C-alpha positions in Angstrom: 16.2 -4.7 2.0 14.1 -7.2 4.0 10.5 -8.2 3.1 8.4 -8.0 6.0 4.6 -8.8 6.3 2.0 -6.8 8.3 -1.5 -8.0 8.9 -4.5 -5.6 8.8 -8.4 -6.0 9.3 -10.5 -4.9 6.6 -14.3 -5.3 6.4 -15.4 -7.8 4.2 -17.1 -4.9 1.9 -13.8 -2.7 1.6 -11.8 -6.1 0.8 -14.5 -7.2 -2.2 -14.0 -3.9 -3.7 -10.1 -4.2 -3.4 -9.8 -7.2 -5.1 -12.2 -5.6 -8.0 -9.8 -2.7 -8.3 -6.7 -5.1 -8.2 -8.1 -7.5 -10.4 -8.9 -4.3 -13.2 -5.4 -3.2 -12.8 -4.2 -6.6 -13.6 -2.6 -7.3 -9.9 -2.6 -9.2 -6.9 -4.7 -7.6 -3.9 -1.5 -7.5 -2.1 0.7 -5.7 -5.0 -2.6 -3.5 -5.3 -2.2 -2.3 -1.5 1.7 -2.1 -2.2 1.0 0.7 -5.1 -1.6 2.6 -2.7 0.9 2.3 0.0 3.4 3.7 -2.1 1.4 6.4 -3.9 0.5 7.6 -0.4 4.3 7.8 0.4 4.9 9.9 -2.5 2.4 12.4 -2.2 3.6 13.1 1.6 7.0 13.6 0.6 6.0 15.9 -2.2 4.2 17.6 0.4 6.3 17.3 3.4 10.2 16.4 2.1 11.6 13.0 2.2 10.9 10.9 5.3 14.1 10.4 6.9 14.5 7.1 8.8 16.6 6.2 11.9 17.9 2.6 10.8 18.8 0.4 13.8 
């Protein structure tokens, strides 16, 4: 599995809050974002079924 980069725009206040949460959880901000994305996908799939990807 290839690791891809993703750039996002985030306001400073939200980023500061993300750092507080990630520090509390003992993670980097990047790792915290990955956890949040994973949790969102799991929640979506629990409600709507597994997402099927068309691999290129």
